[in-house]
Every structure is written in C-alpha cells, then in structure tokens.
VEXFIVEX-199699 format. One record per residue (C-alpha): residue in one letter; chain; x, y, z. Coordinates in pm, whole numbers, plus 32768, in hexadecimal, padded with zeros to 4 digits. Layout:
! residues N
+------+------+------+------+------+
! code ! unit !   c1 !   c2 !   c3 !
+------+------+------+------+------+
!    a !    A !    X !    Y !    Z !
...
+------+------+------+------+------+
***
This chain:
! residues 302
+------+------+------+------+------+
! code ! unit !   c1 !   c2 !   c3 !
+------+------+------+------+------+
!    m !    A ! F2C8 ! CFF9 ! C10B !
!    s !    A ! F1B7 ! D0FB ! C0C3 !
!    a !    A ! F1FF ! D0C5 ! BF4A !
!    s !    A ! F1CC ! CF54 ! BF6E !
!    v !    A ! F085 ! CF9C ! C023 !
!    t !    A ! EFFD ! D093 ! BF34 !
!    r !    A ! F050 ! CFC8 ! BDF4 !
!    p !    A ! EF48 ! CEB9 ! BE37 !
!    a !    A ! EE44 ! CFC3 ! BEA1 !
!    i !    A ! EE7E ! D07E ! BD68 !
!    a !    A ! EE60 ! CF3A ! BC8B !
!    m !    A ! ED27 ! CEE1 ! BD57 !
!    r !    A ! EC8A ! D03F ! BD11 !
!    r !    A ! ECE3 ! D013 ! BB99 !
!    r !    A ! EC40 ! CEC9 ! BB88 !
!    a !    A ! EB08 ! CF40 ! BC44 !
!    l !    A ! EAD5 ! D080 ! BB7D !
!    p !    A ! EA2C ! CFEE ! BA53 !
!    y !    A ! E935 ! CF35 ! BB2C !
!    l !    A ! E8F9 ! D075 ! BBFC !
!    l !    A ! E8AF ! D13D ! BABE !
!    i !    A ! E7A9 ! D053 ! BA45 !
!    l !    A ! E719 ! D00A ! BB8C !
!    p !    A ! E60F ! D123 ! BB6E !
!    s !    A ! E59C ! D0AD ! BA32 !
!    i !    A ! E577 ! CF3A ! BAAF !
!    v !    A ! E4BA ! CFBC ! BBE1 !
!    a !    A ! E3D2 ! D08C ! BAFA !
!    l !    A ! E3A1 ! CF5C ! BA15 !
!    l !    A ! E351 ! CE69 ! BB29 !
!    a !    A ! E25B ! CF55 ! BBC0 !
!    l !    A ! E19D ! CF77 ! BA83 !
!    i !    A ! E19C ! CE05 ! BA4E !
!    i !    A ! E176 ! CD6F ! BBAC !
!    y !    A ! E07A ! CE5A ! BC38 !
!    p !    A ! DF79 ! CE1B ! BB24 !
!    l !    A ! DFAF ! CCAE ! BB32 !
!    l !    A ! DF86 ! CC99 ! BCA8 !
!    f !    A ! DE50 ! CD85 ! BC82 !
!    s !    A ! DDC0 ! CCA5 ! BB93 !
!    l !    A ! DE19 ! CB63 ! BC4F !
!    k !    A ! DD70 ! CBE7 ! BD89 !
!    n !    A ! DC2B ! CC5E ! BCDD !
!    s !    A ! DC16 ! CB14 ! BC18 !
!    f !    A ! DB8F ! CA7E ! BD5D !
!    y !    A ! DA83 ! CB8A ! BDA0 !
!    l !    A ! D935 ! CBE2 ! BD25 !
!    w !    A ! D958 ! CD43 ! BC93 !
!    n !    A ! D882 ! CDF2 ! BB91 !
!    l !    A ! D8B7 ! CF5D ! BB54 !
!    q !    A ! D739 ! CF67 ! BB01 !
!    t !    A ! D6DF ! CF17 ! BC65 !
!    s !    A ! D7F5 ! CF85 ! BD3B !
!    p !    A ! D93A ! D045 ! BD1F !
!    v !    A ! D9F5 ! CF56 ! BDF7 !
!    p !    A ! DA18 ! CDD8 ! BE1F !
!    l !    A ! D8D8 ! CD3D ! BEC7 !
!    l !    A ! D936 ! CBF5 ! BF4F !
!    f !    A ! DA2A ! CAD1 ! BF32 !
!    v !    A ! D9B5 ! C9CF ! BE3D !
!    g !    A ! DAE3 ! C8E6 ! BE13 !
!    l !    A ! DAF5 ! C84B ! BCB4 !
!    q !    A ! D99A ! C899 ! BC53 !
!    n !    A ! DA23 ! C9BA ! BB5D !
!    y !    A ! DAFE ! C8AF ! BAB8 !
!    r !    A ! D9DA ! C7C0 ! BA88 !
!    s !    A ! D909 ! C8F3 ! BA04 !
!    v !    A ! DA16 ! C922 ! B8FE !
!    f !    A ! D9C8 ! C7C4 ! B862 !
!    t !    A ! D854 ! C7BF ! B8A3 !
!    n !    A ! D7C5 ! C931 ! B876 !
!    s !    A ! D8AE ! C9A3 ! B756 !
!    p !    A ! D91A ! C916 ! B611 !
!    f !    A ! DA73 ! C8EE ! B681 !
!    v !    A ! DAB0 ! C79F ! B5D2 !
!    d !    A ! DA40 ! C823 ! B476 !
!    a !    A ! DB17 ! C952 ! B4B0 !
!    l !    A ! DC3A ! C873 ! B507 !
!    r !    A ! DC0E ! C7A1 ! B3D1 !
!    n !    A ! DC02 ! C8E0 ! B2F5 !
!    t !    A ! DD2D ! C96F ! B392 !
!    l !    A ! DE06 ! C825 ! B355 !
!    i !    A ! DD8B ! C81B ! B1F6 !
!    l !    A ! DDF8 ! C980 ! B1B5 !
!    s !    A ! DF4B ! C959 ! B279 !
!    i !    A ! DFB1 ! C808 ! B1DF !
!    v !    A ! DF2E ! C83D ! B07C !
!    g !    A ! DF94 ! C9AC ! B065 !
!    t !    A ! E0F2 ! C97B ! B0EF !
!    f !    A ! E11B ! C859 ! B002 !
!    i !    A ! E0AC ! C913 ! AEC4 !
!    q !    A ! E163 ! CA4E ! AF28 !
!    f !    A ! E2A6 ! C999 ! AF59 !
!    w !    A ! E2A6 ! C8DF ! AE1B !
!    f !    A ! E23F ! C9FF ! AD48 !
!    g !    A ! E341 ! CAE4 ! ADF2 !
!    m !    A ! E43E ! C9D3 ! ADAC !
!    g !    A ! E3DC ! C9DA ! AC48 !
!    i !    A ! E3EF ! CB55 ! AC28 !
!    a !    A ! E546 ! CB4C ! ACE9 !
!    l !    A ! E5D7 ! CA54 ! ABED !
!    l !    A ! E567 ! CB30 ! AADC !
!    l !    A ! E61E ! CC65 ! AB78 !
!    s !    A ! E745 ! CBB5 ! ABB5 !
!    s !    A ! E75A ! CB3A ! AA39 !
!    r !    A ! E7DF ! CCA7 ! A9ED !
!    l !    A ! E6D4 ! CCF0 ! A8DF !
!    k !    A ! E6AA ! CE46 ! A867 !
!    g !    A ! E5C1 ! CF15 ! A93C !
!    t !    A ! E60C ! CE66 ! AA86 !
!    s !    A ! E664 ! CFB1 ! AB39 !
!    l !    A ! E512 ! D047 ! AAD6 !
!    a !    A ! E470 ! CF00 ! AB33 !
!    r !    A ! E509 ! CF16 ! AC95 !
!    t !    A ! E493 ! D069 ! ACCC !
!    l !    A ! E321 ! D005 ! AC57 !
!    l !    A ! E320 ! CED7 ! AD37 !
!    i !    A ! E363 ! CFB6 ! AE75 !
!    m !    A ! E21A ! D078 ! AE2C !
!    p !    A ! E108 ! CF83 ! AEA1 !
!    t !    A ! E1AE ! CF49 ! AFEA !
!    t !    A ! E1B7 ! D0BD ! B02E !
!    i !    A ! E038 ! D0CB ! B00A !
!    a !    A ! DF6F ! D0C7 ! B14D !
!    p !    A ! DEA2 ! CF86 ! B168 !
!    i !    A ! DD6C ! D053 ! B18F !
!    v !    A ! DDA6 ! D0F5 ! B03C !
!    v !    A ! DDEC ! CFAE ! AF9A !
!    g !    A ! DCA3 ! CF37 ! B01F !
!    f !    A ! DBDA ! D056 ! AF8C !
!    l !    A ! DC96 ! D037 ! AE47 !
!    f !    A ! DC38 ! CEC3 ! AE20 !
!    r !    A ! DAEC ! CF01 ! AE9E !
!    y !    A ! DAA4 ! CFE0 ! AD6A !
!    m !    A ! DB2E ! CEDD ! AC84 !
!    y !    A ! DA60 ! CDD0 ! AD1D !
!    y !    A ! D917 ! CE7F ! ACD9 !
!    e !    A ! D82E ! CDA5 ! AC12 !
!    g !    A ! D803 ! CE0C ! AAAF !
!    s !    A ! D8E0 ! CF41 ! AABA !
!    g !    A ! DA08 ! CED7 ! AB7E !
!    l !    A ! DB4D ! CE83 ! AAAB !
!    i !    A ! DB85 ! CD3D ! AB52 !
!    s !    A ! DA27 ! CCCA ! AB3C !
!    w !    A ! DA1C ! CD2B ! A9CF !
!    l !    A ! DB60 ! CC7A ! A974 !
!    l !    A ! DAF1 ! CB34 ! AA1E !
!    a !    A ! D9A6 ! CB3E ! A970 !
!    s !    A ! DA63 ! CB85 ! A82B !
!    v !    A ! DB30 ! CA47 ! A844 !
!    g !    A ! D9FB ! C973 ! A8A9 !
!    f !    A ! DA1C ! C967 ! AA26 !
!    p !    A ! D8CB ! C94B ! AAC4 !
!    v !    A ! D8B0 ! CA93 ! AB94 !
!    p !    A ! D7A5 ! CA5E ! ACAB !
!    p !    A ! D66F ! CB47 ! AC72 !
!    q !    A ! D6AF ! CBE0 ! ADC2 !
!    g !    A ! D812 ! CC39 ! AD6E !
!    l !    A ! D966 ! CBA5 ! ADC7 !
!    l !    A ! D94F ! CC47 ! AF1C !
!    g !    A ! D7E3 ! CBE8 ! AF52 !
!    s !    A ! D806 ! CA82 ! AF1D !
!    g !    A ! D889 ! C984 ! B02F !
!    k !    A ! D941 ! C8BA ! AF2C !
!    t !    A ! DA1F ! C9D9 ! AEB2 !
!    a !    A ! DA2C ! CAE6 ! AFC8 !
!    l !    A ! DB52 ! CA48 ! B06E !
!    a !    A ! DC0F ! CA11 ! AF32 !
!    s !    A ! DBD0 ! CB7C ! AECE !
!    i !    A ! DC70 ! CBF0 ! B013 !
!    a !    A ! DD9B ! CB12 ! AFCF !
!    l !    A ! DDCE ! CB9F ! AE77 !
!    a !    A ! DDD0 ! CD05 ! AEFC !
!    d !    A ! DEDD ! CC8F ! AFFF !
!    i !    A ! DFA8 ! CBD9 ! AEF6 !
!    w !    A ! DFB9 ! CD00 ! AE15 !
!    q !    A ! E031 ! CDDC ! AF2A !
!    w !    A ! E133 ! CCFD ! AFDC !
!    t !    A ! E1C5 ! CC19 ! AEBF !
!    p !    A ! E2BF ! CD3C ! AE70 !
!    f !    A ! E333 ! CD20 ! AFE2 !
!    f !    A ! E392 ! CBBB ! AFA6 !
!    a !    A ! E424 ! CC0F ! AE50 !
!    i !    A ! E50C ! CD23 ! AED0 !
!    v !    A ! E580 ! CC58 ! B00A !
!    l !    A ! E5B9 ! CB20 ! AF3C !
!    y !    A ! E666 ! CBE0 ! AE27 !
!    a !    A ! E760 ! CC64 ! AF40 !
!    g !    A ! E799 ! CAFF ! AFAE !
!    l !    A ! E7E0 ! CA98 ! AE37 !
!    l !    A ! E8E0 ! CBA9 ! AE26 !
!    s !    A ! E990 ! CB21 ! AF50 !
!    i !    A ! E9FB ! C9DA ! AE9C !
!    p !    A ! EB48 ! C9DF ! AE16 !
!    d !    A ! EB54 ! C9DF ! AC9E !
!    d !    A ! EC7B ! C8E2 ! ACA5 !
!    v !    A ! EB93 ! C7DB ! AD42 !
!    i !    A ! EA8B ! C80F ! AC34 !
!    e !    A ! EB9C ! C806 ! AB22 !
!    a !    A ! EC32 ! C6BA ! ABB5 !
!    a !    A ! EAE6 ! C61E ! ABB0 !
!    r !    A ! EA9E ! C66E ! AA47 !
!    v !    A ! EBEC ! C5FE ! A9F6 !
!    d !    A ! EB9F ! C4AF ! AA98 !
!    g !    A ! EA7B ! C488 ! A9A5 !
!    a !    A ! E95B ! C4FD ! AA98 !
!    g !    A ! E821 ! C578 ! A9EC !
!    g !    A ! E71F ! C67F ! AA3F !
!    w !    A ! E654 ! C5B4 ! AB2F !
!    q !    A ! E77E ! C4FF ! ABC6 !
!    l !    A ! E82F ! C654 ! ABFD !
!    f !    A ! E701 ! C6D1 ! ACAC !
!    s !    A ! E6A7 ! C5BF ! AD88 !
!    r !    A ! E80F ! C549 ! ADED !
!    i !    A ! E8C7 ! C699 ! ADF6 !
!    t !    A ! E7E8 ! C7BD ! ADF3 !
!    l !    A ! E6D9 ! C752 ! AED8 !
!    p !    A ! E7B9 ! C6B5 ! AFE5 !
!    l !    A ! E8A0 ! C7DF ! AFF0 !
!    m !    A ! E7A0 ! C8DB ! B01C !
!    w !    A ! E6B6 ! C7F6 ! B0FD !
!    r !    A ! E70D ! C8B9 ! B243 !
!    t !    A ! E687 ! CA01 ! B1A0 !
!    a !    A ! E552 ! C947 ! B11C !
!    v !    A ! E501 ! C8A1 ! B273 !
!    v !    A ! E513 ! C9F0 ! B336 !
!    v !    A ! E445 ! CAB6 ! B239 !
!    i !    A ! E338 ! C996 ! B232 !
!    m !    A ! E320 ! C9AE ! B393 !
!    i !    A ! E2E9 ! CB22 ! B3A8 !
!    r !    A ! E1DE ! CB23 ! B292 !
!    f !    A ! E12F ! CA0A ! B336 !
!    m !    A ! E108 ! CABB ! B476 !
!    q !    A ! E095 ! CBE8 ! B3C3 !
!    l !    A ! DF8F ! CB33 ! B302 !
!    f !    A ! DF1F ! CA7F ! B437 !
!    n !    A ! DEB9 ! CBE6 ! B4C3 !
!    m !    A ! DE09 ! CC42 ! B38D !
!    f !    A ! DD0C ! CD47 ! B3CB !
!    d !    A ! DD17 ! CE8F ! B2E7 !
!    l !    A ! DCC1 ! CDE7 ! B1B7 !
!    v !    A ! DB9E ! CD22 ! B252 !
!    l !    A ! DB1A ! CE59 ! B2F0 !
!    v !    A ! DB19 ! CF27 ! B1A7 !
!    l !    A ! DAB3 ! CDFF ! B0B4 !
!    t !    A ! D9BC ! CD2F ! B15F !
!    r !    A ! D99B ! CD64 ! B2D1 !
!    g !    A ! D9BC ! CBF5 ! B2FF !
!    g !    A ! D892 ! CB95 ! B22F !
!    p !    A ! D7CB ! CB30 ! B18F !
!    g !    A ! D77B ! CA7F ! B2D5 !
!    t !    A ! D8C2 ! CA07 ! B358 !
!    a !    A ! D94C ! C9A1 ! B20C !
!    s !    A ! DA67 ! CA94 ! B21A !
!    r !    A ! DA88 ! CADE ! B39D !
!    t !    A ! DBE7 ! CAC4 ! B421 !
!    l !    A ! DC4E ! CABB ! B59D !
!    s !    A ! DCC6 ! CC1D ! B5AB !
!    y !    A ! DB67 ! CC8E ! B51E !
!    n !    A ! DAB3 ! CBA8 ! B60C !
!    l !    A ! DB74 ! CC41 ! B71C !
!    y !    A ! DB25 ! CD96 ! B6AB !
!    l !    A ! D9BC ! CD44 ! B6A5 !
!    e !    A ! D9B0 ! CCB4 ! B7FB !
!    g !    A ! DA83 ! CDCF ! B89A !
!    l !    A ! DA30 ! CF0D ! B7EF !
!    n !    A ! D8C4 ! CEB6 ! B764 !
!    n !    A ! D82A ! CDDD ! B869 !
!    y !    A ! D913 ! CE7E ! B98E !
!    n !    A ! D933 ! CD21 ! BA26 !
!    i !    A ! DA85 ! CD68 ! BAB1 !
!    g !    A ! DA86 ! CC19 ! BB78 !
!    v !    A ! DA53 ! CB3E ! BA4C !
!    a !    A ! DB35 ! CC11 ! B972 !
!    s !    A ! DC49 ! CBF6 ! BA7A !
!    a !    A ! DC23 ! CA81 ! BA7A !
!    m !    A ! DC27 ! CA6E ! B8F9 !
!    t !    A ! DD63 ! CB3A ! B8F8 !
!    w !    A ! DE13 ! CA29 ! B9CD !
!    i !    A ! DD98 ! C910 ! B8F2 !
!    i !    A ! DE15 ! C9C3 ! B7CE !
!    v !    A ! DF75 ! CA01 ! B873 !
!    i !    A ! DF8B ! C889 ! B8D8 !
!    l !    A ! DF2F ! C826 ! B76E !
!    v !    A ! E03E ! C918 ! B6CC !
!    t !    A ! E13C ! C8A7 ! B7CD !
!    i !    A ! E105 ! C734 ! B780 !
!    l !    A ! E0F9 ! C763 ! B60D !
!    v !    A ! E234 ! C83E ! B602 !
!    n !    A ! E309 ! C742 ! B6EE !
!    l !    A ! E286 ! C622 ! B613 !
!    y !    A ! E305 ! C6D4 ! B4D9 !
!    i !    A ! E44D ! C734 ! B585 !
!    l !    A ! E486 ! C5CA ! B5ED !
!    i !    A ! E456 ! C54B ! B495 !
!    a !    A ! E4F6 ! C658 ! B3C4 !
!    f !    A ! E61D ! C698 ! B4A5 !
!    r !    A ! E67A ! C538 ! B51F !
!    n !    A ! E797 ! C50C ! B42F !
!    w !    A ! E836 ! C66C ! B45B !
!    e !    A ! E9A0 ! C699 ! B4D4 !
!    w !    A ! E9AC ! C7CB ! B5BB !
+------+------+------+------+------+
***
C-alpha cells in the first residue's frame, strides 16, 4: 500500500522538478520586466521632471501622452523609425539571401568567406558608428570620395549633415554590419534543405528562378520569417548609430523613437513624458509584431 502511495508522489516530484529549477530564473526575469513597466506606467500619469523635483509632483492624467505628440517630434521620429526598420530589414534580407545562395554554391573560398562574414556582427555598434563617421567626412572620407568619383552629388555639408542623406547614411552603416547576420542564418536554413528534393526538382526541369521561388524559399520560409521579425524589432530600437553619427539631426531628419526617448528622459529629465512615450512605443511594437505574426504565420502547421 505504501509503495502504491509513494509511486505517484515520486512521479509528481519528478514532473515538478524541472519547473522548480527554472522558477528562480522566471521570478527574477519577471521582476526585471514587470517592475520597470509598472513604474513607468504609474509615472506616465504624473507630472515629474527631475530638474524641478526628485519625486512626482501631481497627477495629470493623460496630459503626458498628449505632450508626446504636441511638445516633441514624435511623429517625425516614428516616420524615421519605420523607414529604417522596413527598408533596412528588406535590404538586409535580400542581400543576405544572395550571399547565402553564393555560399551554398560550393565555390572556392567559402570557408574563408563564412569566417569573414561573422566579423562585422562582432563589432560594437558604437565602433561601427565611429568607423562610418570617419568614412562619411566630406572631402576626405572614403565613402564620400567614392560617391563623388562616380558622380553622386554629395551635399556640401556632408552626407551626415544633409537632411536628404542623413537617414540613408545611418541605414548604410547598419546594413553593412547586419547583412552578414541574415546571410549566416539563411545559409544555415539552406543547408537544412534535403539535396534529393533539389535534385528531383532539377530532374523535372526546374530552372534557377523556379528552383528558388518554388522549392528553396518555401522550404526555408520559417527560418526567414523568424529572423526578419527579430531584426525588425532590433532596427525599431535603433539608437547607437544615431547617437554616434547624427544625434538625430540635422533637425529631426534622422531622429528615431529610441533617440527621442533618450533626449526626453536623460537630456530633458522629463520622466513623466518619457514614461508616456515608453508606453506608446510598447503599444506600437506590440501591434506591429502581432500583425506580422498574423500575416506571416497564418498558414503554419504546428
């Protein structure tokens, strides 16, 4: 009788053991996430500027949320962020796909190429920003000189000083650093495609484009969908390159949401408005990611 009683108890303990082992990590993670979110949510309804008071002064309701749109260039920052995120992700994905296809073609030197591809992603974004800042110098910078050599009209104030080219200059630096990330991940996805499927398609007369569009891309689409979502969220939080290259200028031509939040919270010390801005950004990201999931994952079989 005791054995029959203890066996279910032992089985229950074994089932519960994995959850007990990860419980401290879950509690710590929730504390690190939930407390800042609740802290910012509470303060988004209060008037609080560290230049005037170390504590919140009074309840102002939705005034901080209105101030985000009326007293800061939030709309400009949102436009720039969406342009960087959508265009940057699109270009990096297709450039990365092209590199991945070249690597999978078994050309000579692919092992060395894979090693070199990893290098840009290991460099800190701040360092990449300074590197491209030097290359963007008008007259003496390598990129400015190359563009002028091929007849591109480089603005007199430089690529980073012109409102027409500042945002594109930031995007170019990010594309250089993170296109290899797409290439490496997509190359791994190409390696997961069975060779017999590719050979069967070739036997059936599939050409290069048909092979890619009807066999290769559908078979690795799950990998592509996930990596696109990850990179989009990273680009949506673009801050490092903006800080080093343009500081959001000239004017608001290259200001992003993250840099706008930084200025409001750590430059103007307006914690109430910065907290409201944080929650608006959280809501926007949640909506965009869920729309993407609904569209990209709608035909998945789990």
